[in-house]
VMD Tcl script that draws the C-alpha trace (Angstrom):
set ca {
  {-22.20 41.93 111.29}
  {-25.26 43.46 112.95}
  {-27.94 41.18 114.32}
  {-31.14 40.75 112.30}
  {-34.13 42.79 113.45}
  {-36.32 40.50 115.56}
  {-39.95 40.42 114.40}
  {-41.15 37.05 115.68}
  {-42.58 37.98 119.08}
  {-45.62 35.74 118.59}
  {-43.22 32.78 118.73}
  {-41.34 34.04 121.77}
  {-40.26 37.27 123.42}
  {-36.89 38.28 124.88}
  {-36.61 38.27 128.65}
  {-37.15 41.78 129.98}
  {-34.08 42.93 131.95}
  {-36.37 43.95 134.82}
  {-37.68 40.40 134.96}
  {-34.17 38.93 134.99}
  {-33.18 41.22 137.86}
  {-36.16 39.96 139.86}
  {-35.30 36.31 139.14}
  {-31.57 36.28 139.89}
  {-31.75 35.98 143.72}
  {-33.93 32.87 143.40}
  {-31.18 30.95 141.61}
  {-28.49 31.20 144.29}
  {-29.80 33.03 147.38}
  {-33.44 31.97 147.92}
  {-32.86 28.50 146.50}
  {-35.00 26.33 148.76}
  {-37.61 23.88 147.50}
  {-41.01 25.59 147.86}
  {-42.44 22.29 149.10}
  {-39.81 21.91 151.87}
  {-41.68 23.96 154.44}
  {-40.04 22.44 157.53}
  {-37.13 24.90 157.33}
  {-36.60 28.58 156.50}
  {-35.01 28.00 153.09}
  {-38.12 26.23 151.86}
  {-40.44 28.63 153.70}
  {-38.90 31.68 152.01}
  {-39.23 30.04 148.60}
  {-42.86 29.13 149.32}
  {-43.63 32.70 150.39}
  {-42.20 34.07 147.14}
  {-44.18 31.58 145.08}
  {-47.36 32.42 146.95}
  {-46.91 36.14 146.29}
  {-46.32 35.41 142.60}
  {-49.44 33.23 142.53}
  {-51.50 36.03 144.09}
  {-50.18 38.62 141.62}
  {-50.99 36.44 138.61}
  {-54.42 35.50 139.96}
  {-55.35 39.14 140.51}
  {-54.37 40.19 136.99}
  {-56.28 37.29 135.41}
  {-59.46 37.98 137.38}
  {-59.39 34.86 139.58}
  {-61.42 34.52 142.78}
  {-58.64 32.70 144.65}
  {-54.89 32.48 144.17}
  {-54.97 28.66 144.27}
  {-56.90 28.71 140.99}
  {-53.50 29.20 139.33}
  {-51.73 25.89 138.69}
  {-48.09 26.28 137.68}
  {-46.85 24.27 134.68}
  {-43.92 24.27 132.26}
  {-45.85 26.35 129.71}
  {-49.02 26.58 127.65}
  {-48.43 23.27 125.87}
  {-48.47 21.39 129.17}
  {-51.38 23.53 130.40}
  {-53.41 22.69 127.30}
  {-52.62 18.99 127.67}
  {-53.59 19.05 131.35}
  {-56.83 20.91 130.66}
  {-58.00 18.71 127.79}
  {-56.85 15.32 129.04}
  {-57.62 16.19 132.64}
  {-61.22 17.19 131.88}
  {-61.90 14.26 129.58}
  {-60.65 11.64 132.02}
  {-62.38 13.26 135.00}
  {-65.76 13.86 133.38}
  {-66.07 11.18 130.69}
  {-68.78 9.46 132.69}
  {-70.95 12.49 131.81}
  {-70.08 12.44 128.11}
  {-67.30 12.18 125.57}
  {-67.97 15.07 123.16}
  {-65.45 17.92 122.86}
  {-65.89 21.00 120.64}
  {-62.87 22.97 119.40}
  {-61.90 24.90 116.26}
  {-59.97 24.20 113.08}
  {-57.40 26.92 113.79}
  {-56.23 25.84 117.25}
  {-52.54 25.59 118.08}
  {-51.00 22.19 117.22}
  {-50.66 21.31 120.92}
  {-54.45 21.45 121.20}
  {-55.20 19.70 117.91}
  {-52.66 16.95 118.59}
  {-54.00 16.41 122.11}
  {-57.55 16.13 120.78}
  {-56.32 13.57 118.25}
  {-54.75 11.63 121.13}
  {-58.02 11.74 123.08}
  {-59.87 10.19 120.16}
  {-57.89 7.08 120.99}
  {-59.40 7.19 124.48}
  {-62.91 7.45 123.09}
  {-63.38 11.17 122.63}
  {-65.81 12.43 119.99}
  {-64.24 15.64 118.66}
  {-65.91 18.35 116.57}
  {-63.70 21.05 115.01}
  {-65.71 24.13 114.17}
  {-64.93 25.96 110.92}
  {-64.04 29.66 110.92}
  {-64.90 32.48 108.53}
  {-62.37 34.20 106.27}
  {-61.25 36.42 109.15}
  {-60.69 33.50 111.55}
  {-63.78 33.90 113.72}
  {-65.73 31.00 115.17}
  {-69.49 31.39 114.68}
  {-71.41 31.28 117.96}
  {-74.41 29.99 115.98}
  {-72.33 27.11 114.67}
  {-71.16 26.44 118.21}
  {-74.70 26.29 119.60}
  {-75.81 24.02 116.76}
  {-72.93 21.60 117.48}
  {-73.66 21.12 121.19}
  {-74.99 17.67 122.08}
  {-76.30 16.06 125.25}
  {-72.90 14.45 125.84}
  {-70.78 17.57 125.21}
  {-68.49 18.05 128.21}
  {-65.93 20.59 127.00}
  {-65.54 23.53 124.61}
  {-61.96 24.61 123.86}
  {-61.50 27.73 121.72}
  {-58.28 29.75 121.63}
  {-58.42 33.35 122.87}
  {-56.32 34.87 120.09}
  {-54.79 33.09 117.12}
  {-51.02 32.75 117.08}
  {-50.71 33.07 113.29}
  {-53.23 35.70 112.24}
  {-53.91 37.50 115.53}
  {-57.72 37.27 115.39}
  {-59.33 37.65 118.84}
  {-62.29 35.30 119.30}
  {-65.60 36.25 121.02}
  {-64.51 34.58 124.25}
  {-67.10 36.08 126.58}
  {-69.97 35.09 124.27}
  {-68.60 31.55 123.89}
  {-68.30 31.35 127.67}
  {-71.93 32.41 128.07}
  {-73.05 29.65 125.70}
  {-70.98 27.08 127.59}
  {-72.35 28.26 130.94}
  {-75.97 28.18 129.70}
  {-75.49 24.57 128.61}
  {-73.55 23.44 131.71}
  {-70.44 22.71 129.62}
  {-66.86 23.45 130.73}
  {-65.03 26.09 128.68}
  {-61.27 26.11 128.17}
  {-59.31 28.73 126.26}
  {-55.70 28.66 125.13}
  {-54.76 32.24 125.99}
  {-51.03 31.98 125.33}
  {-51.15 34.83 122.79}
  {-53.55 36.98 124.80}
  {-52.26 37.06 128.38}
  {-49.96 40.03 128.86}
  {-51.17 41.72 125.67}
  {-54.90 42.30 126.12}
  {-57.24 42.34 129.12}
  {-58.09 38.84 130.33}
  {-60.64 38.32 133.12}
  {-61.48 34.67 133.66}
  {-64.67 35.08 135.68}
  {-66.03 38.05 133.75}
  {-65.52 36.12 130.51}
  {-67.14 32.91 131.82}
  {-63.94 30.90 131.39}
  {-63.42 27.69 133.40}
  {-59.87 26.83 132.35}
  {-57.28 29.16 130.82}
  {-53.74 28.37 129.62}
  {-50.82 30.81 129.45}
  {-47.06 30.85 129.01}
  {-44.49 33.31 130.42}
  {-42.24 33.49 127.38}
  {-45.02 35.10 125.33}
  {-44.97 38.23 127.53}
  {-41.25 38.83 128.19}
  {-40.92 36.24 130.93}
  {-38.67 33.15 131.03}
  {-39.15 30.05 128.90}
  {-40.18 26.80 130.54}
  {-42.85 28.14 132.87}
  {-46.57 28.81 132.47}
  {-49.86 28.24 134.15}
  {-53.41 26.99 134.01}
  {-56.35 28.75 135.62}
  {-58.73 26.14 137.05}
  {-62.00 27.59 138.37}
  {-63.00 26.77 141.95}
  {-66.35 28.54 142.10}
  {-69.53 27.79 140.14}
  {-68.39 25.20 139.26}
  {-65.55 23.77 141.33}
  {-63.36 21.99 138.77}
  {-61.04 19.11 139.48}
  {-58.78 17.59 136.83}
  {-57.32 14.12 136.51}
  {-53.54 14.63 136.66}
  {-51.30 13.68 133.74}
  {-48.13 13.57 135.88}
  {-47.72 11.85 139.21}
  {-45.49 11.99 142.27}
  {-46.08 14.26 145.23}
  {-49.51 15.71 144.63}
  {-48.31 19.27 144.15}
  {-50.56 22.05 142.79}
  {-53.82 20.81 144.36}
  {-52.96 17.30 143.21}
  {-53.17 18.25 139.55}
  {-49.53 18.76 138.63}
  {-46.78 17.00 140.57}
  {-43.20 18.17 140.41}
  {-40.76 20.56 142.08}
  {-41.84 24.11 141.38}
  {-39.64 26.26 139.15}
  {-39.25 29.06 141.70}
  {-37.09 31.47 139.63}
  {-39.35 30.93 136.62}
  {-42.53 31.53 138.61}
  {-41.09 34.72 140.14}
  {-40.09 35.87 136.66}
  {-43.50 35.08 135.20}
  {-45.29 37.11 137.86}
  {-42.96 40.07 137.40}
  {-43.33 39.90 133.62}
  {-47.11 39.88 133.94}
  {-47.07 42.78 136.40}
  {-45.00 44.83 133.94}
  {-47.15 43.81 130.98}
  {-50.32 44.77 132.82}
  {-48.96 48.24 133.59}
  {-47.58 48.91 130.12}
  {-50.20 47.15 127.99}
  {-52.06 50.22 126.73}
  {-48.88 52.05 125.76}
  {-47.48 49.02 123.92}
  {-50.71 48.39 122.05}
  {-50.86 51.98 120.80}
  {-47.27 51.80 119.58}
  {-47.73 48.41 117.92}
  {-50.96 49.46 116.19}
  {-49.13 52.41 114.69}
  {-46.17 50.32 113.51}
  {-48.13 47.40 112.04}
  {-50.36 49.88 110.19}
  {-47.26 51.58 108.82}
  {-45.84 48.30 107.50}
  {-49.07 47.34 105.76}
  {-49.73 50.83 104.34}
  {-46.22 51.31 102.97}
  {-46.02 47.84 101.44}
  {-49.42 48.17 99.77}
  {-48.31 51.45 98.19}
  {-45.63 49.49 96.33}
  {-47.48 46.16 96.07}
  {-51.26 46.81 95.92}
  {-52.00 43.08 95.69}
  {-50.74 42.38 99.24}
  {-53.58 41.19 101.48}
  {-54.05 41.07 105.24}
  {-54.88 37.74 106.88}
  {-57.22 37.93 109.85}
  {-59.57 40.67 110.96}
  {-58.54 44.28 110.52}
  {-59.80 45.45 113.94}
  {-60.36 42.54 116.32}
  {-56.76 41.41 116.31}
  {-53.63 41.48 118.44}
  {-51.91 44.82 117.92}
  {-48.45 43.30 117.56}
  {-49.43 40.70 114.94}
  {-49.36 41.31 111.20}
  {-49.94 38.39 108.84}
  {-49.91 39.21 105.13}
  {-50.03 37.41 101.81}
  {-47.60 38.54 99.10}
  {-48.84 36.92 95.87}
  {-46.17 35.41 93.67}
  {-43.58 35.23 96.45}
  {-42.81 31.96 98.26}
  {-42.55 32.67 101.98}
  {-39.61 30.35 102.68}
  {-37.64 31.98 99.86}
  {-38.39 35.41 101.31}
  {-37.27 34.35 104.78}
  {-34.08 32.86 103.31}
  {-33.15 35.94 101.34}
  {-33.70 38.19 104.38}
  {-32.31 35.91 107.10}
  {-29.31 38.18 107.79}
  {-31.51 41.28 108.10}
  {-34.88 40.24 109.51}
  {-36.23 37.45 111.74}
  {-39.90 36.70 111.00}
  {-41.89 33.57 110.25}
  {-44.43 31.80 108.09}
  {-46.69 30.91 111.03}
  {-46.59 28.76 114.14}
  {-43.14 28.14 115.59}
  {-44.28 24.59 116.36}
  {-44.84 23.65 112.71}
  {-42.15 25.51 110.80}
  {-40.02 22.37 110.38}
  {-42.82 20.73 108.42}
  {-43.05 21.45 104.72}
  {-46.79 21.88 104.51}
  {-49.15 24.84 104.26}
  {-50.44 26.66 107.33}
  {-53.58 24.94 108.59}
  {-54.80 28.33 109.79}
  {-54.63 30.05 106.38}
  {-56.29 27.11 104.62}
  {-58.99 27.01 107.32}
  {-59.88 30.58 106.33}
  {-60.97 29.16 102.99}
  {-57.84 30.00 101.00}
  {-55.81 27.67 98.81}
  {-52.34 26.33 99.48}
  {-50.78 28.93 97.18}
  {-51.94 31.69 99.51}
  {-50.68 29.78 102.52}
  {-47.24 29.40 100.95}
  {-47.18 33.14 100.19}
  {-48.10 34.31 103.69}
  {-45.71 35.67 106.32}
  {-46.15 36.74 109.94}
  {-44.57 39.71 111.66}
  {-44.68 39.82 115.45}
  {-43.68 43.21 116.81}
  {-42.53 43.69 120.37}
  {-41.93 45.93 123.36}
  {-38.50 46.95 122.15}
  {-39.29 47.29 118.42}
  {-38.47 50.80 117.18}
  {-39.85 52.87 114.33}
  {-36.36 52.97 112.82}
  {-36.34 49.16 112.72}
  {-39.72 49.18 110.99}
  {-38.41 51.60 108.35}
  {-35.46 49.27 107.72}
  {-37.87 46.33 107.58}
  {-40.09 47.96 104.97}
  {-37.10 48.87 102.80}
  {-35.50 45.40 103.04}
  {-38.78 43.61 102.39}
  {-39.62 45.81 99.41}
  {-36.27 45.11 97.75}
  {-36.52 41.38 98.45}
  {-40.05 41.08 97.01}
  {-39.01 42.95 93.87}
  {-35.98 40.67 93.49}
  {-38.00 37.47 93.93}
  {-40.75 38.59 91.58}
  {-38.18 39.36 88.89}
  {-36.38 36.03 89.19}
}
mol new
graphics top color blue
foreach p $ca { graphics top sphere $p radius 0.5 }
foreach p [lrange $ca 0 end-1] q [lrange $ca 1 end] { graphics top cylinder $p $q radius 0.2 }
display resetview
């Protein structure tokens, strides 16, 4: 039996063979602890980590390489940013502004911080998933210490006005964090140009290994220090203790280097293929609707509503042919509607009829043709049941 066509790249991406080749020596040849700098084994590991840190910092528009703090992934980075800022700066205020369509690891962390005294405001979004900068400005209070708005949404692909939000934060002397897990490696990200103070990312979203990510923490105008959420050794400028995942870090840097070089080519291909899926399906099913903005979106994301078809039933009937999802990989075990789709102003019926395709670097036009055919037959079958 042939493997299903993989169309869930927003959840995770396969490891690029070029990345694996770069990582392999750091499992069994350059295996020293990067913090054991008294001997050559540790020194060589540290040198490799430092080069990776410099590569990542350059691509993300950092001023210094030490602005990159290595973590286990975007979930940890988001936790460190939110909890770390609140505990470090709560003497200045306790108000945090975020949005209703953030990833669960942000929303759940904010809920946790309420127990520590945080006052949290979740901004609404319009029907395309955009945060209103006017709403943001109107929500700012004297005790607002942090704004956290995701760069690009993981379910519907909408890209937020990050630079404008950063300008508002800067003008009001408020720290600005963005969860850029879906953006890094896919679209241009420049932390300083976009007025970002903290930025989270994860390697497995751009063809790197799972279990490694990072957090940009600004050191210039302002210099930001976070209260750590893990202890023992004072690694990563005292913000994230623990033995560094050297092979993972090397892989993440290589994956980001490749993504940076090939970004334009991939985006052109993905735009063409997602447009083809939507156009062909709407020719057969005119009532299909796109979720998210038509233009300001990730090129590899396509989230659509198919009225009259329950998304879990569609996934079940196609499980041997296609791998796609109903939304966030972190909430698919819960039988409840997507909080993102309902936040757009739609009812639960639309949420339960929405599916997400995430195209990737290795997705072919032939696979998309097979996808369109299989999906068309499955929708017809379910609508006739």
